[in-house]
All heavy atoms as TSV, in Angstrom:
chain	resi	resn	atom	element	x	y	z
A	1	MET	N	N	-14.877	5.148	-18.939
A	1	MET	CA	C	-14.025	4.105	-18.426
A	1	MET	C	C	-12.851	3.943	-19.390
A	1	MET	O	O	-13.041	3.907	-20.602
A	1	MET	CB	C	-14.829	2.810	-18.326
A	1	MET	CG	C	-14.040	1.632	-17.835
A	1	MET	SD	S	-13.473	1.769	-16.148
A	1	MET	CE	C	-14.990	1.693	-15.241
A	2	ILE	N	N	-11.672	3.869	-18.829
A	2	ILE	CA	C	-10.470	3.630	-19.633
A	2	ILE	C	C	-9.867	2.318	-19.167
A	2	ILE	O	O	-9.791	2.052	-17.970
A	2	ILE	CB	C	-9.446	4.769	-19.474
A	2	ILE	CG1	C	-10.003	6.048	-20.075
A	2	ILE	CG2	C	-8.123	4.400	-20.114
A	2	ILE	CD1	C	-9.058	7.209	-20.035
A	3	GLY	N	N	-9.438	1.509	-20.100
A	3	GLY	CA	C	-8.855	0.237	-19.724
A	3	GLY	C	C	-7.575	-0.068	-20.468
A	3	GLY	O	O	-7.309	0.473	-21.536
A	4	GLU	N	N	-6.799	-0.920	-19.860
A	4	GLU	CA	C	-5.591	-1.479	-20.436
A	4	GLU	C	C	-4.574	-0.424	-20.866
A	4	GLU	O	O	-4.318	-0.211	-22.033
A	4	GLU	CB	C	-5.938	-2.402	-21.591
A	4	GLU	CG	C	-6.785	-3.569	-21.149
A	4	GLU	CD	C	-6.997	-4.588	-22.240
A	4	GLU	OE1	O	-6.427	-4.438	-23.334
A	4	GLU	OE2	O	-7.737	-5.545	-21.994
A	5	PHE	N	N	-3.978	0.222	-19.880
A	5	PHE	CA	C	-2.905	1.174	-20.155
A	5	PHE	C	C	-1.726	0.869	-19.245
A	5	PHE	O	O	-1.881	0.280	-18.182
A	5	PHE	CB	C	-3.374	2.633	-19.970
A	5	PHE	CG	C	-3.929	2.936	-18.603
A	5	PHE	CD1	C	-3.107	3.421	-17.594
A	5	PHE	CD2	C	-5.274	2.754	-18.332
A	5	PHE	CE1	C	-3.609	3.705	-16.339
A	5	PHE	CE2	C	-5.797	3.040	-17.082
A	5	PHE	CZ	C	-4.963	3.513	-16.083
A	6	TRP	N	N	-0.532	1.245	-19.692
A	6	TRP	CA	C	0.684	1.035	-18.903
A	6	TRP	C	C	0.692	1.947	-17.692
A	6	TRP	O	O	0.112	3.031	-17.709
A	6	TRP	CB	C	1.936	1.317	-19.736
A	6	TRP	CG	C	2.194	0.317	-20.800
A	6	TRP	CD1	C	2.006	0.504	-22.149
A	6	TRP	CD2	C	2.692	-1.006	-20.647
A	6	TRP	NE1	N	2.349	-0.623	-22.829
A	6	TRP	CE2	C	2.780	-1.577	-21.929
A	6	TRP	CE3	C	3.070	-1.777	-19.557
A	6	TRP	CZ2	C	3.231	-2.869	-22.140
A	6	TRP	CZ3	C	3.517	-3.068	-19.775
A	6	TRP	CH2	C	3.593	-3.592	-21.047
A	7	THR	N	N	1.405	1.532	-16.667
A	7	THR	CA	C	1.519	2.333	-15.452
A	7	THR	C	C	2.737	3.237	-15.520
A	7	THR	O	O	3.503	3.346	-14.585
A	7	THR	CB	C	1.619	1.425	-14.221
A	7	THR	OG1	O	2.740	0.564	-14.387
A	7	THR	CG2	C	0.365	0.631	-14.028
A	8	ASP	N	N	2.925	3.886	-16.651
A	8	ASP	CA	C	4.036	4.807	-16.871
A	8	ASP	C	C	3.492	6.209	-17.046
A	8	ASP	O	O	2.313	6.401	-17.329
A	8	ASP	CB	C	4.806	4.425	-18.144
A	8	ASP	CG	C	5.573	3.130	-18.000
A	8	ASP	OD1	O	5.950	2.786	-16.867
A	8	ASP	OD2	O	5.792	2.465	-19.022
A	9	ALA	N	N	4.380	7.184	-16.915
A	9	ALA	CA	C	3.996	8.564	-17.205
A	9	ALA	C	C	3.401	8.605	-18.608
A	9	ALA	O	O	3.918	7.985	-19.536
A	9	ALA	CB	C	5.198	9.480	-17.102
A	10	THR	N	N	2.282	9.293	-18.745
A	10	THR	CA	C	1.559	9.312	-20.007
A	10	THR	C	C	1.138	10.729	-20.341
A	10	THR	O	O	0.475	11.375	-19.531
A	10	THR	CB	C	0.302	8.419	-19.900
A	10	THR	OG1	O	0.699	7.107	-19.522
A	10	THR	CG2	C	-0.449	8.360	-21.209
A	11	ASP	N	N	1.520	11.212	-21.491
A	11	ASP	CA	C	1.126	12.549	-21.947
A	11	ASP	C	C	1.362	13.626	-20.886
A	11	ASP	O	O	0.509	14.464	-20.637
A	11	ASP	CB	C	-0.332	12.559	-22.397
A	11	ASP	CG	C	-0.556	11.732	-23.650
A	11	ASP	OD1	O	0.365	11.659	-24.486
A	11	ASP	OD2	O	-1.648	11.150	-23.788
A	12	GLY	N	N	2.498	13.557	-20.222
A	12	GLY	CA	C	2.869	14.561	-19.243
A	12	GLY	C	C	2.300	14.338	-17.851
A	12	GLY	O	O	2.521	15.149	-16.960
A	13	VAL	N	N	1.557	13.250	-17.639
A	13	VAL	CA	C	0.997	12.933	-16.330
A	13	VAL	C	C	1.881	11.870	-15.677
A	13	VAL	O	O	2.120	10.817	-16.262
A	13	VAL	CB	C	-0.452	12.406	-16.452
A	13	VAL	CG1	C	-1.000	12.014	-15.095
A	13	VAL	CG2	C	-1.340	13.436	-17.118
A	14	ALA	N	N	2.359	12.157	-14.471
A	14	ALA	CA	C	3.196	11.195	-13.752
A	14	ALA	C	C	2.411	9.920	-13.484
A	14	ALA	O	O	1.196	9.953	-13.271
A	14	ALA	CB	C	3.676	11.794	-12.434
A	15	ALA	N	N	3.092	8.787	-13.490
A	15	ALA	CA	C	2.430	7.500	-13.247
A	15	ALA	C	C	1.639	7.516	-11.946
A	15	ALA	O	O	0.528	6.983	-11.878
A	15	ALA	CB	C	3.464	6.379	-13.233
A	16	ALA	N	N	2.173	8.132	-10.907
A	16	ALA	CA	C	1.503	8.175	-9.606
A	16	ALA	C	C	0.203	8.977	-9.634
A	16	ALA	O	O	-0.625	8.849	-8.736
A	16	ALA	CB	C	2.445	8.748	-8.546
A	17	ASP	N	N	0.024	9.791	-10.671
A	17	ASP	CA	C	-1.160	10.646	-10.757
A	17	ASP	C	C	-2.160	10.207	-11.825
A	17	ASP	O	O	-3.136	10.912	-12.090
A	17	ASP	CB	C	-0.728	12.090	-11.048
A	17	ASP	CG	C	0.124	12.659	-9.935
A	17	ASP	OD1	O	-0.130	12.333	-8.757
A	17	ASP	OD2	O	1.052	13.430	-10.239
A	18	LEU	N	N	-1.938	9.049	-12.446
A	18	LEU	CA	C	-2.815	8.628	-13.543
A	18	LEU	C	C	-4.273	8.523	-13.131
A	18	LEU	O	O	-5.150	9.113	-13.762
A	18	LEU	CB	C	-2.337	7.297	-14.133
A	18	LEU	CG	C	-1.043	7.350	-14.934
A	18	LEU	CD1	C	-0.608	5.935	-15.311
A	18	LEU	CD2	C	-1.210	8.205	-16.174
A	19	TYR	N	N	-4.571	7.767	-12.081
A	19	TYR	CA	C	-5.968	7.591	-11.682
A	19	TYR	C	C	-6.601	8.908	-11.246
A	19	TYR	O	O	-7.741	9.210	-11.593
A	19	TYR	CB	C	-6.092	6.575	-10.545
A	19	TYR	CG	C	-6.012	5.133	-10.980
A	19	TYR	CD1	C	-5.274	4.211	-10.245
A	19	TYR	CD2	C	-6.678	4.674	-12.104
A	19	TYR	CE1	C	-5.208	2.889	-10.621
A	19	TYR	CE2	C	-6.609	3.348	-12.491
A	19	TYR	CZ	C	-5.874	2.454	-11.737
A	19	TYR	OH	O	-5.807	1.144	-12.106
A	20	THR	N	N	-5.876	9.695	-10.474
A	20	THR	CA	C	-6.422	10.962	-9.990
A	20	THR	C	C	-6.724	11.895	-11.158
A	20	THR	O	O	-7.780	12.533	-11.192
A	20	THR	CB	C	-5.433	11.634	-9.012
A	20	THR	OG1	O	-5.138	10.710	-7.966
A	20	THR	CG2	C	-6.017	12.902	-8.414
A	21	THR	N	N	-5.829	11.957	-12.117
A	21	THR	CA	C	-6.038	12.818	-13.286
A	21	THR	C	C	-7.240	12.356	-14.103
A	21	THR	O	O	-8.077	13.173	-14.513
A	21	THR	CB	C	-4.775	12.847	-14.165
A	21	THR	OG1	O	-3.695	13.373	-13.388
A	21	THR	CG2	C	-4.981	13.701	-15.405
A	22	LEU	N	N	-7.355	11.060	-14.330
A	22	LEU	CA	C	-8.502	10.548	-15.085
A	22	LEU	C	C	-9.806	10.838	-14.347
A	22	LEU	O	O	-10.778	11.326	-14.942
A	22	LEU	CB	C	-8.348	9.042	-15.327
A	22	LEU	CG	C	-7.222	8.663	-16.284
A	22	LEU	CD1	C	-7.001	7.151	-16.268
A	22	LEU	CD2	C	-7.506	9.153	-17.686
A	23	TYR	N	N	-9.855	10.566	-13.060
A	23	TYR	CA	C	-11.056	10.811	-12.263
A	23	TYR	C	C	-11.423	12.291	-12.278
A	23	TYR	O	O	-12.585	12.654	-12.463
A	23	TYR	CB	C	-10.852	10.319	-10.833
A	23	TYR	CG	C	-12.095	10.427	-9.990
A	23	TYR	CD1	C	-13.034	9.406	-9.985
A	23	TYR	CD2	C	-12.336	11.548	-9.207
A	23	TYR	CE1	C	-14.185	9.503	-9.221
A	23	TYR	CE2	C	-13.473	11.660	-8.443
A	23	TYR	CZ	C	-14.402	10.634	-8.451
A	23	TYR	OH	O	-15.538	10.747	-7.699
A	24	SER	N	N	-10.430	13.146	-12.093
A	24	SER	CA	C	-10.668	14.592	-12.064
A	24	SER	C	C	-11.157	15.131	-13.404
A	24	SER	O	O	-11.752	16.199	-13.463
A	24	SER	CB	C	-9.394	15.329	-11.653
A	24	SER	OG	O	-9.037	14.982	-10.330
A	25	ASN	N	N	-10.908	14.384	-14.466
A	25	ASN	CA	C	-11.342	14.797	-15.802
A	25	ASN	C	C	-12.606	14.078	-16.257
A	25	ASN	O	O	-12.920	14.050	-17.441
A	25	ASN	CB	C	-10.205	14.600	-16.804
A	25	ASN	CG	C	-9.174	15.699	-16.678
A	25	ASN	OD1	O	-9.414	16.826	-17.079
A	25	ASN	ND2	N	-8.042	15.386	-16.079
A	26	GLY	N	N	-13.329	13.484	-15.306
A	26	GLY	CA	C	-14.650	12.967	-15.602
A	26	GLY	C	C	-14.762	11.486	-15.915
A	26	GLY	O	O	-15.867	10.998	-16.169
A	27	TYR	N	N	-13.672	10.757	-15.891
A	27	TYR	CA	C	-13.763	9.324	-16.153
A	27	TYR	C	C	-14.289	8.600	-14.922
A	27	TYR	O	O	-13.910	8.906	-13.798
A	27	TYR	CB	C	-12.402	8.754	-16.558
A	27	TYR	CG	C	-11.990	9.206	-17.936
A	27	TYR	CD1	C	-11.216	10.348	-18.118
A	27	TYR	CD2	C	-12.410	8.511	-19.062
A	27	TYR	CE1	C	-10.863	10.780	-19.379
A	27	TYR	CE2	C	-12.066	8.933	-20.335
A	27	TYR	CZ	C	-11.287	10.077	-20.491
A	27	TYR	OH	O	-10.946	10.501	-21.747
A	28	ALA	N	N	-15.152	7.618	-15.135
A	28	ALA	CA	C	-15.760	6.878	-14.032
A	28	ALA	C	C	-14.828	5.832	-13.456
A	28	ALA	O	O	-15.037	5.350	-12.350
A	28	ALA	CB	C	-17.046	6.203	-14.503
A	29	GLY	N	N	-13.804	5.476	-14.176
A	29	GLY	CA	C	-12.871	4.482	-13.683
A	29	GLY	C	C	-11.807	4.169	-14.710
A	29	GLY	O	O	-11.863	4.624	-15.842
A	30	ALA	N	N	-10.842	3.369	-14.272
A	30	ALA	CA	C	-9.749	2.991	-15.153
A	30	ALA	C	C	-9.109	1.711	-14.648
A	30	ALA	O	O	-9.105	1.447	-13.443
A	30	ALA	CB	C	-8.702	4.108	-15.209
A	31	TRP	N	N	-8.596	0.932	-15.571
A	31	TRP	CA	C	-7.854	-0.282	-15.242
A	31	TRP	C	C	-6.506	-0.221	-15.907
A	31	TRP	O	O	-6.407	-0.237	-17.135
A	31	TRP	CB	C	-8.549	-1.534	-15.759
A	31	TRP	CG	C	-9.805	-1.890	-15.059
A	31	TRP	CD1	C	-9.942	-2.222	-13.751
A	31	TRP	CD2	C	-11.105	-1.955	-15.632
A	31	TRP	NE1	N	-11.252	-2.500	-13.470
A	31	TRP	CE2	C	-11.992	-2.350	-14.626
A	31	TRP	CE3	C	-11.616	-1.735	-16.910
A	31	TRP	CZ2	C	-13.351	-2.519	-14.835
A	31	TRP	CZ3	C	-12.957	-1.903	-17.117
A	31	TRP	CH2	C	-13.810	-2.297	-16.087
A	32	ALA	N	N	-5.478	-0.171	-15.113
A	32	ALA	CA	C	-4.130	-0.251	-15.673
A	32	ALA	C	C	-3.908	-1.669	-16.168
A	32	ALA	O	O	-4.566	-2.607	-15.736
A	32	ALA	CB	C	-3.098	0.109	-14.624
A	33	TRP	N	N	-2.968	-1.813	-17.064
A	33	TRP	CA	C	-2.710	-3.101	-17.682
A	33	TRP	C	C	-2.230	-4.142	-16.679
A	33	TRP	O	O	-2.588	-5.289	-16.747
A	33	TRP	CB	C	-1.675	-2.919	-18.784
A	33	TRP	CG	C	-1.334	-4.179	-19.498
A	33	TRP	CD1	C	-0.154	-4.845	-19.455
A	33	TRP	CD2	C	-2.174	-4.938	-20.356
A	33	TRP	NE1	N	-0.210	-5.962	-20.228
A	33	TRP	CE2	C	-1.454	-6.047	-20.801
A	33	TRP	CE3	C	-3.493	-4.791	-20.791
A	33	TRP	CZ2	C	-1.977	-6.994	-21.664
A	33	TRP	CZ3	C	-4.012	-5.740	-21.641
A	33	TRP	CH2	C	-3.259	-6.821	-22.065
A	34	GLN	N	N	-1.406	-3.738	-15.736
A	34	GLN	CA	C	-0.841	-4.742	-14.847
A	34	GLN	C	C	-0.808	-4.299	-13.391
A	34	GLN	O	O	-0.774	-3.128	-13.091
A	34	GLN	CB	C	0.572	-5.128	-15.295
A	34	GLN	CG	C	1.669	-4.168	-14.915
A	34	GLN	CD	C	1.728	-2.906	-15.749
A	34	GLN	OE1	O	1.011	-2.733	-16.714
A	34	GLN	NE2	N	2.560	-1.993	-15.363
A	35	TYR	N	N	-0.836	-5.296	-12.558
A	35	TYR	CA	C	-0.616	-5.136	-11.122
A	35	TYR	C	C	0.219	-6.354	-10.736
A	35	TYR	O	O	-0.156	-7.154	-9.894
A	35	TYR	CB	C	-1.948	-5.121	-10.368
A	35	TYR	CG	C	-1.843	-4.624	-8.946
A	35	TYR	CD1	C	-1.965	-3.271	-8.667
A	35	TYR	CD2	C	-1.628	-5.492	-7.900
A	35	TYR	CE1	C	-1.879	-2.810	-7.367
A	35	TYR	CE2	C	-1.539	-5.042	-6.593
A	35	TYR	CZ	C	-1.668	-3.695	-6.334
A	35	TYR	OH	O	-1.583	-3.256	-5.034
A	36	VAL	N	N	1.309	-6.537	-11.466
A	36	VAL	CA	C	2.129	-7.739	-11.324
A	36	VAL	C	C	3.587	-7.375	-11.134
A	36	VAL	O	O	3.958	-6.206	-11.147
A	36	VAL	CB	C	1.980	-8.667	-12.552
A	36	VAL	CG1	C	0.571	-9.138	-12.682
A	36	VAL	CG2	C	2.421	-7.983	-13.818
A	37	SER	N	N	4.436	-8.389	-11.037
A	37	SER	CA	C	5.841	-8.159	-10.721
A	37	SER	C	C	6.692	-7.717	-11.895
A	37	SER	O	O	7.736	-7.127	-11.713
A	37	SER	CB	C	6.449	-9.417	-10.111
A	37	SER	OG	O	6.331	-10.491	-11.017
A	38	ALA	N	N	6.288	-8.016	-13.104
A	38	ALA	CA	C	7.094	-7.615	-14.264
A	38	ALA	C	C	6.211	-7.511	-15.494
A	38	ALA	O	O	5.192	-8.175	-15.594
A	38	ALA	CB	C	8.210	-8.614	-14.507
A	39	ASP	N	N	6.625	-6.676	-16.422
A	39	ASP	CA	C	5.885	-6.484	-17.664
A	39	ASP	C	C	6.338	-7.503	-18.709
A	39	ASP	O	O	7.500	-7.867	-18.765
A	39	ASP	CB	C	6.158	-5.086	-18.230
A	39	ASP	CG	C	5.794	-4.001	-17.250
A	39	ASP	OD1	O	4.810	-4.173	-16.527
A	39	ASP	OD2	O	6.502	-2.987	-17.212
A	40	ASN	N	N	5.420	-7.918	-19.529
A	40	ASN	CA	C	5.761	-8.808	-20.624
A	40	ASN	C	C	4.849	-8.516	-21.791
A	40	ASN	O	O	3.690	-8.909	-21.779
A	40	ASN	CB	C	5.614	-10.266	-20.202
A	40	ASN	CG	C	6.100	-11.210	-21.279
A	40	ASN	OD1	O	6.778	-10.801	-22.200
A	40	ASN	ND2	N	5.737	-12.466	-21.170
A	41	PRO	N	N	5.283	-7.817	-22.805
A	41	PRO	CA	C	6.600	-7.195	-22.941
A	41	PRO	C	C	6.660	-5.871	-22.176
A	41	PRO	O	O	5.621	-5.333	-21.816
A	41	PRO	CB	C	6.702	-6.943	-24.444
A	41	PRO	CG	C	5.287	-6.705	-24.868
A	41	PRO	CD	C	4.445	-7.611	-23.984
A	42	PRO	N	N	7.856	-5.351	-21.956
A	42	PRO	CA	C	7.982	-4.074	-21.251
A	42	PRO	C	C	7.532	-2.905	-22.129
A	42	PRO	O	O	7.413	-3.051	-23.340
A	42	PRO	CB	C	9.477	-3.982	-20.943
A	42	PRO	CG	C	10.115	-4.815	-21.991
A	42	PRO	CD	C	9.153	-5.923	-22.291
A	43	PRO	N	N	7.287	-1.750	-21.528
A	43	PRO	CA	C	6.939	-0.559	-22.308
A	43	PRO	C	C	8.033	-0.227	-23.323
A	43	PRO	O	O	9.175	-0.663	-23.195
A	43	PRO	CB	C	6.836	0.543	-21.247
A	43	PRO	CG	C	6.570	-0.186	-19.982
A	43	PRO	CD	C	7.295	-1.492	-20.099
A	44	VAL	N	N	7.656	0.542	-24.307
A	44	VAL	CA	C	8.570	0.892	-25.397
A	44	VAL	C	C	9.854	1.530	-24.890
A	44	VAL	O	O	10.932	1.297	-25.437
A	44	VAL	CB	C	7.861	1.834	-26.398
A	44	VAL	CG1	C	8.812	2.296	-27.488
A	44	VAL	CG2	C	6.660	1.144	-27.005
A	45	ASP	N	N	9.768	2.310	-23.801
A	45	ASP	CA	C	10.969	2.989	-23.314
A	45	ASP	C	C	11.913	2.058	-22.554
A	45	ASP	O	O	12.968	2.462	-22.106
A	45	ASP	CB	C	10.619	4.209	-22.463
A	45	ASP	CG	C	9.940	3.861	-21.146
A	45	ASP	OD1	O	9.798	2.666	-20.826
A	45	ASP	OD2	O	9.557	4.803	-20.438
A	46	GLY	N	N	11.527	0.778	-22.393
A	46	GLY	CA	C	12.411	-0.201	-21.770
A	46	GLY	C	C	12.352	-0.284	-20.262
A	46	GLY	O	O	13.024	-1.104	-19.658
A	47	THR	N	N	11.545	0.566	-19.621
A	47	THR	CA	C	11.445	0.505	-18.167
A	47	THR	C	C	10.712	-0.766	-17.749
A	47	THR	O	O	9.933	-1.320	-18.510
A	47	THR	CB	C	10.692	1.717	-17.597
A	47	THR	OG1	O	9.388	1.748	-18.164
A	47	THR	CG2	C	11.418	3.009	-17.883
A	48	VAL	N	N	10.962	-1.216	-16.555
A	48	VAL	CA	C	10.262	-2.377	-16.016
A	48	VAL	C	C	9.433	-1.917	-14.829
A	48	VAL	O	O	9.940	-1.257	-13.926
A	48	VAL	CB	C	11.258	-3.475	-15.574
A	48	VAL	CG1	C	10.525	-4.623	-14.903
A	48	VAL	CG2	C	12.042	-3.977	-16.773
A	49	THR	N	N	8.170	-2.224	-14.848
A	49	THR	CA	C	7.282	-1.855	-13.764
A	49	THR	C	C	7.375	-2.909	-12.676
A	49	THR	O	O	7.282	-4.092	-12.956
A	49	THR	CB	C	5.835	-1.765	-14.269
A	49	THR	OG1	O	5.798	-0.868	-15.378
A	49	THR	CG2	C	4.904	-1.266	-13.185
A	50	THR	N	N	7.555	-2.483	-11.445
A	50	THR	CA	C	7.656	-3.435	-10.349
A	50	THR	C	C	6.382	-3.437	-9.518
A	50	THR	O	O	5.712	-2.421	-9.402
A	50	THR	CB	C	8.853	-3.111	-9.441
A	50	THR	OG1	O	8.754	-1.770	-8.985
A	50	THR	CG2	C	10.167	-3.279	-10.205
A	51	TRP	N	N	6.073	-4.575	-8.942
A	51	TRP	CA	C	4.879	-4.751	-8.150
A	51	TRP	C	C	4.998	-3.997	-6.837
A	51	TRP	O	O	6.074	-3.938	-6.280
A	51	TRP	CB	C	4.690	-6.243	-7.851
A	51	TRP	CG	C	3.419	-6.526	-7.166
A	51	TRP	CD1	C	2.223	-6.798	-7.766
A	51	TRP	CD2	C	3.180	-6.558	-5.782
A	51	TRP	NE1	N	1.255	-6.993	-6.827
A	51	TRP	CE2	C	1.829	-6.852	-5.584
A	51	TRP	CE3	C	3.967	-6.354	-4.661
A	51	TRP	CZ2	C	1.249	-6.957	-4.329
A	51	TRP	CZ3	C	3.385	-6.460	-3.413
A	51	TRP	CH2	C	2.043	-6.764	-3.262
A	52	PRO	N	N	3.945	-3.453	-6.309
A	52	PRO	CA	C	2.632	-3.270	-6.906
A	52	PRO	C	C	2.579	-1.941	-7.650
A	52	PRO	O	O	2.524	-0.882	-7.042
A	52	PRO	CB	C	1.679	-3.302	-5.734
A	52	PRO	CG	C	2.497	-2.750	-4.586
A	52	PRO	CD	C	3.933	-3.158	-4.868
A	53	ALA	N	N	2.606	-2.002	-8.926
A	53	ALA	CA	C	2.725	-0.823	-9.782
A	53	ALA	C	C	1.643	0.220	-9.544
A	53	ALA	O	O	1.908	1.408	-9.612
A	53	ALA	CB	C	2.719	-1.237	-11.251
A	54	MET	N	N	0.422	-0.191	-9.272
A	54	MET	CA	C	-0.668	0.769	-9.156
A	54	MET	C	C	-1.046	1.099	-7.714
A	54	MET	O	O	-1.991	1.832	-7.474
A	54	MET	CB	C	-1.899	0.259	-9.909
A	54	MET	CG	C	-1.698	0.248	-11.419
A	54	MET	SD	S	-1.048	1.776	-12.116
A	54	MET	CE	C	-2.409	2.895	-11.886
A	55	GLN	N	N	-0.288	0.611	-6.746
A	55	GLN	CA	C	-0.622	0.908	-5.351
A	55	GLN	C	C	-0.563	2.406	-5.072
A	55	GLN	O	O	-1.498	2.967	-4.489
A	55	GLN	CB	C	0.297	0.160	-4.403
A	55	GLN	CG	C	-0.059	0.401	-2.942
A	55	GLN	CD	C	0.790	-0.414	-1.993
A	55	GLN	OE1	O	1.823	-0.949	-2.370
A	55	GLN	NE2	N	0.369	-0.510	-0.766
A	56	THR	N	N	0.506	3.068	-5.463
A	56	THR	CA	C	0.626	4.511	-5.217
A	56	THR	C	C	-0.448	5.298	-5.959
A	56	THR	O	O	-1.120	6.142	-5.350
A	56	THR	CB	C	2.033	5.000	-5.581
A	56	THR	OG1	O	2.972	4.353	-4.724
A	56	THR	CG2	C	2.158	6.513	-5.418
A	57	PRO	N	N	-0.684	5.061	-7.269
A	57	PRO	CA	C	-1.760	5.798	-7.938
A	57	PRO	C	C	-3.134	5.563	-7.296
A	57	PRO	O	O	-3.930	6.489	-7.185
A	57	PRO	CB	C	-1.725	5.270	-9.369
A	57	PRO	CG	C	-0.324	4.815	-9.568
A	57	PRO	CD	C	0.106	4.277	-8.232
A	58	MET	N	N	-3.404	4.331	-6.858
A	58	MET	CA	C	-4.692	4.055	-6.211
A	58	MET	C	C	-4.813	4.786	-4.873
A	58	MET	O	O	-5.860	5.362	-4.563
A	58	MET	CB	C	-4.855	2.558	-5.994
A	58	MET	CG	C	-5.099	1.787	-7.253
A	58	MET	SD	S	-5.143	0.016	-6.869
A	58	MET	CE	C	-5.380	-0.666	-8.488
A	59	ASN	N	N	-3.738	4.787	-4.099
A	59	ASN	CA	C	-3.754	5.512	-2.819
A	59	ASN	C	C	-3.884	7.011	-3.030
A	59	ASN	O	O	-4.565	7.699	-2.268
A	59	ASN	CB	C	-2.511	5.188	-2.002
A	59	ASN	CG	C	-2.569	3.810	-1.384
A	59	ASN	OD1	O	-3.638	3.269	-1.155
A	59	ASN	ND2	N	-1.412	3.236	-1.115
A	60	ASN	N	N	-3.231	7.541	-4.064
A	60	ASN	CA	C	-3.338	8.967	-4.364
A	60	ASN	C	C	-4.768	9.342	-4.736
A	60	ASN	O	O	-5.276	10.387	-4.322
A	60	ASN	CB	C	-2.381	9.362	-5.482
A	60	ASN	CG	C	-0.940	9.336	-5.041
A	60	ASN	OD1	O	-0.630	9.246	-3.862
A	60	ASN	ND2	N	-0.024	9.398	-5.995
A	61	LEU	N	N	-5.431	8.488	-5.522
A	61	LEU	CA	C	-6.821	8.745	-5.884
A	61	LEU	C	C	-7.709	8.737	-4.644
A	61	LEU	O	O	-8.533	9.626	-4.455
A	61	LEU	CB	C	-7.313	7.697	-6.890
A	61	LEU	CG	C	-8.789	7.771	-7.258
A	61	LEU	CD1	C	-9.122	9.110	-7.913
A	61	LEU	CD2	C	-9.170	6.612	-8.158
A	62	LYS	N	N	-7.518	7.763	-3.784
A	62	LYS	CA	C	-8.332	7.692	-2.553
A	62	LYS	C	C	-8.111	8.923	-1.678
A	62	LYS	O	O	-9.050	9.473	-1.112
A	62	LYS	CB	C	-8.023	6.436	-1.764
A	62	LYS	CG	C	-8.950	6.289	-0.591
A	62	LYS	CD	C	-8.774	4.997	0.130
A	62	LYS	CE	C	-9.839	4.934	1.206
A	62	LYS	NZ	N	-9.377	4.361	2.426
A	63	SER	N	N	-6.862	9.370	-1.573
A	63	SER	CA	C	-6.568	10.564	-0.774
A	63	SER	C	C	-7.215	11.804	-1.364
A	63	SER	O	O	-7.746	12.649	-0.644
A	63	SER	CB	C	-5.059	10.776	-0.675
A	63	SER	OG	O	-4.468	9.746	0.057
A	64	ALA	N	N	-7.189	11.922	-2.675
A	64	ALA	CA	C	-7.714	13.114	-3.344
A	64	ALA	C	C	-9.245	13.146	-3.356
A	64	ALA	O	O	-9.829	14.224	-3.376
A	64	ALA	CB	C	-7.187	13.193	-4.774
A	65	HIS	N	N	-9.877	11.980	-3.344
A	65	HIS	CA	C	-11.347	11.928	-3.477
A	65	HIS	C	C	-11.955	10.970	-2.460
A	65	HIS	O	O	-12.864	10.189	-2.785
A	65	HIS	CB	C	-11.727	11.500	-4.906
A	65	HIS	CG	C	-11.250	12.446	-5.943
A	65	HIS	ND1	N	-11.877	13.633	-6.205
A	65	HIS	CD2	C	-10.169	12.401	-6.756
A	65	HIS	CE1	C	-11.224	14.279	-7.156
A	65	HIS	NE2	N	-10.183	13.550	-7.504
A	66	ALA	N	N	-11.492	11.027	-1.228
A	66	ALA	CA	C	-11.942	10.092	-0.194
A	66	ALA	C	C	-13.443	10.086	-0.005
A	66	ALA	O	O	-14.065	9.031	0.136
A	66	ALA	CB	C	-11.237	10.401	1.128
A	67	ALA	N	N	-14.072	11.243	-0.022
A	67	ALA	CA	C	-15.521	11.305	0.185
A	67	ALA	C	C	-16.289	10.587	-0.922
A	67	ALA	O	O	-17.335	9.982	-0.661
A	67	ALA	CB	C	-15.972	12.763	0.271
A	68	ASP	N	N	-15.772	10.620	-2.132
A	68	ASP	CA	C	-16.438	9.956	-3.260
A	68	ASP	C	C	-16.202	8.444	-3.262
A	68	ASP	O	O	-16.986	7.686	-3.809
A	68	ASP	CB	C	-15.914	10.503	-4.591
A	68	ASP	CG	C	-16.270	11.959	-4.793
A	68	ASP	OD1	O	-17.244	12.431	-4.189
A	68	ASP	OD2	O	-15.576	12.623	-5.572
A	69	LEU	N	N	-15.085	8.016	-2.670
A	69	LEU	CA	C	-14.671	6.624	-2.803
A	69	LEU	C	C	-14.862	5.789	-1.545
A	69	LEU	O	O	-14.572	4.603	-1.545
A	69	LEU	CB	C	-13.198	6.577	-3.219
A	69	LEU	CG	C	-12.875	7.307	-4.528
A	69	LEU	CD1	C	-11.390	7.343	-4.752
A	69	LEU	CD2	C	-13.594	6.653	-5.688
A	70	THR	N	N	-15.364	6.393	-0.487
A	70	THR	CA	C	-15.565	5.669	0.775
A	70	THR	C	C	-17.009	5.188	0.851
A	70	THR	O	O	-17.940	5.961	0.649
A	70	THR	CB	C	-15.253	6.571	1.963
A	70	THR	OG1	O	-13.891	7.005	1.854
A	70	THR	CG2	C	-15.421	5.833	3.281
A	71	CYS	N	N	-17.180	3.908	1.136
A	71	CYS	CA	C	-18.533	3.347	1.277
A	71	CYS	C	C	-19.132	3.793	2.604
A	71	CYS	O	O	-18.457	3.765	3.626
A	71	CYS	CB	C	-18.477	1.830	1.233
A	71	CYS	SG	S	-17.922	1.170	-0.338
A	72	PRO	N	N	-20.395	4.187	2.581
A	72	PRO	CA	C	-21.043	4.626	3.833
A	72	PRO	C	C	-21.284	3.457	4.780
A	72	PRO	O	O	-21.350	2.356	4.453
A	72	PRO	CB	C	-22.358	5.237	3.381
A	72	PRO	CG	C	-22.562	4.815	1.966
A	72	PRO	CD	C	-21.257	4.314	1.447
């Protein structure tokens, strides 16, 4: 489980692919730092994350692993 990370590109992984990459590499789950309208404080690079920051990464994970993530 990984927790409390920014919803920005990290170590060469696009923000939209964070959850999918973590899941594909064996992590059971992850919590991004925010799912809000603005960062406080913003990431070091000065970008501002807009709501809903993790909607696309969450949808990408569901698309990539639907069979694992769908309740019977």
